C-alpha positions as MATLAB code, in Angstrom:
seq = 'MTAPEPDDLPFVDEHQMPVAAPPAVVWPALTRQVTGPRFAASETFARLLAAEPARSSRTPVVTGATLVGFRVADAQAERLLRLTGRHRFSRYELRLALAEVDDGTVVSARTYAAFRGLHGAAYRMLVIGSGAHVIAVRRLLHAVRKDAEGR';
ca = [
    -107.455   -0.473  -87.161;
    -105.026   -0.457  -84.275;
    -104.352   -3.502  -82.178;
    -105.825   -3.724  -78.688;
    -103.636   -2.946  -75.658;
    -101.892   -6.080  -74.393;
    -103.831   -7.358  -71.341;
    -100.947   -9.313  -69.837;
     -98.007   -6.884  -70.220;
     -97.667   -3.782  -68.075;
     -97.070   -0.444  -69.813;
     -93.435    0.731  -69.473;
     -93.202    3.987  -71.451;
     -94.008    5.899  -74.640;
     -91.843    8.152  -76.819;
     -92.866   10.247  -79.822;
     -90.944   11.798  -82.670;
     -92.308   14.229  -85.281;
     -91.105   13.504  -88.798;
     -91.388   15.984  -91.668;
     -92.522   13.361  -94.161;
     -95.777   11.523  -94.900;
     -96.427    7.979  -93.606;
     -95.735    6.569  -97.079;
     -92.121    7.755  -96.694;
     -91.805    7.077  -92.961;
     -92.950    3.423  -93.131;
     -90.049    2.236  -95.332;
     -87.656    4.231  -93.162;
     -89.035    2.511  -90.071;
     -88.756   -0.987  -91.606;
     -85.179   -0.242  -92.757;
     -84.236    0.795  -89.212;
     -85.791   -2.230  -87.442;
     -84.082   -4.638  -89.868;
     -80.755   -2.811  -89.673;
     -77.749   -3.942  -87.623;
     -78.222   -1.316  -84.882;
     -81.764   -2.381  -83.843;
     -81.811   -5.947  -82.681;
     -79.424   -7.808  -80.437;
     -76.770  -10.008  -81.932;
     -77.619  -13.659  -82.314;
     -74.917  -14.452  -79.750;
     -76.469  -12.118  -77.192;
     -79.900  -13.520  -78.004;
     -78.658  -17.037  -77.279;
     -77.203  -15.866  -73.982;
     -80.619  -14.520  -72.935;
     -82.453  -17.490  -74.526;
     -84.386  -14.938  -76.585;
     -87.282  -16.046  -78.770;
     -86.987  -15.675  -81.637;
     -83.216  -16.065  -81.675;
     -82.808  -15.465  -85.404;
     -84.020  -13.150  -88.074;
     -86.151  -14.576  -90.876;
     -84.370  -12.044  -93.167;
     -87.691  -11.430  -94.905;
     -89.707   -8.247  -95.370;
     -91.301   -6.802  -92.226;
     -94.688   -8.470  -92.431;
     -96.830  -10.234  -89.819;
     -95.046  -13.437  -88.829;
     -91.534  -12.342  -89.811;
     -88.820  -12.429  -87.151;
     -85.966  -10.198  -86.080;
     -83.404  -11.198  -83.502;
     -85.362  -11.042  -80.244;
     -88.626   -9.990  -81.902;
     -91.544  -11.507  -83.812;
     -93.618   -9.233  -86.023;
     -97.003   -9.697  -84.335;
     -98.741   -7.186  -86.577;
     -97.596   -5.066  -89.523;
    -100.057   -2.579  -91.032;
     -98.112   -0.625  -93.633;
     -97.956    3.121  -92.933;
     -99.771    2.642  -89.636;
     -98.608    0.080  -87.049;
     -95.747   -2.294  -86.323;
     -96.070   -4.553  -83.267;
     -92.937   -6.438  -82.238;
     -93.112   -9.053  -79.495;
     -90.577  -11.286  -77.873;
     -89.389  -13.032  -74.772;
     -86.242  -14.256  -73.085;
     -85.292  -15.799  -69.749;
     -85.957  -12.524  -67.828;
     -88.948  -10.905  -69.565;
     -91.721  -10.846  -72.120;
     -92.082   -7.644  -74.102;
     -93.823   -5.734  -76.846;
     -92.669   -2.677  -78.734;
     -95.517   -0.994  -80.583;
     -94.513    1.529  -83.259;
     -97.410    3.616  -84.596;
     -97.490    6.249  -87.337;
    -100.035    9.074  -87.173;
    -100.379   11.505  -90.035;
    -100.408   15.162  -89.004;
    -100.541   18.420  -90.981;
     -96.800   18.765  -91.359;
     -95.851   15.082  -91.650;
     -96.046   12.090  -89.345;
     -95.699   11.456  -85.609;
     -93.975    8.135  -84.856;
     -94.730    6.776  -81.395;
     -93.037    3.922  -79.612;
     -94.882    2.269  -76.744;
     -93.178   -0.408  -74.680;
     -94.863   -3.064  -72.551;
     -92.944   -5.635  -70.551;
     -93.248   -8.137  -67.728;
     -90.142   -9.183  -65.777;
     -90.026  -12.555  -64.030;
     -88.615  -13.143  -60.582;
     -85.599  -11.713  -58.863;
     -83.435  -12.009  -61.977;
     -86.153  -10.251  -63.983;
     -86.256   -7.414  -61.410;
     -82.454   -7.074  -61.699;
     -82.702   -7.106  -65.501;
     -85.415   -4.406  -65.351;
     -83.115   -2.213  -63.244;
     -80.295   -2.817  -65.718;
     -82.300   -2.007  -68.827;
     -85.150    0.264  -67.769;
     -83.827    1.747  -64.511;
     -80.478    2.692  -66.005;
     -82.018    4.640  -68.845;
     -80.567    2.313  -71.479;
     -84.047    1.519  -72.864;
     -84.892    5.222  -73.219;
     -81.642    5.847  -75.050;
     -82.194    2.893  -77.420;
     -85.793    3.889  -78.229;
     -84.895    7.509  -78.808;
     -81.982    6.491  -80.992;
     -84.358    4.354  -83.061;
     -86.847    7.197  -83.484;
     -84.122    9.681  -84.410;
     -82.775    7.214  -86.976;
     -86.254    6.799  -88.492;
     -86.631   10.587  -88.736;
     -83.179   11.082  -90.254;
     -83.803    8.315  -92.793;
     -87.295    9.562  -93.759;
     -86.223   13.193  -94.017;
     -83.208   12.244  -96.139;
     -80.634   13.658  -93.742;
];
């Protein structure tokens, strides 16, 4: 069962990546990537933004666990990972879904976010408008594929 669309956060974008591996192989690759050092912001940067949560629980990726800047809102092994968070400029959700296809798995990343006030609009331009968000999400998806395919 997939989670309902967030009612209070506008859709930002979606990216997909085919992976030549079944969901049982892709899921651990995904969890390794989101708990790795390249995914989340540093704790120092999180403090600067007043991000919630500011620290990682350093536990397995299960519902309720935290990563720097993200809370695991829902974790359905081999199917769905919903990460939510907030900081002084925005509230956001990154939804990572796995769909089995004939030749492997398609991993999709959907982003939702609301940006508050003038500073939020400036932050949106900095992160979304500059293309930095697209680069970061594509880098994550490529890393998941590389990990799952053993490259």
